[in-house]
C-alpha positions, 0 to 999 in steps of 0.5 A: 187020149193020153192019160190026163195025169201025165198031161197035167204033170207035163204042163206043171213042169213047164210052169203052167199055173192056171187052167180054165174049165167050163161047167154048165151046171150039174152032171146032166146039164154039163153032159147035155151042153157039151154033147158028151156023156160023163163030161161033168165027171171028167171035168171034176176029175181034171179039177182034182188032178190040177189041184194035186199038181198045184195048178189053179183051176179057173171054173167058168160057169155058163148061166142062162135061164136053163142053167140058173137052177144049177148054181147050187150044184156048182157051189157044192162042188166048189166047196167040196174041193177046199 
């Protein structure tokens, strides 16, 4: 896989202004729903790299009966990014 920073830099130079990422809750739920260990950490890293490159991350959150209790975790993450 190409380094994420290089990919984002290239996309930024092409004029990309927004990118959508999906969370299902905190680390455990997001990793479980995506079927990938460390998916949550990778998404958070991607958000930070997007912000560094002046690309606005659009965070999509899937809410259902299994993930509704995860909303405070997502809220904390989003507040920490400001």
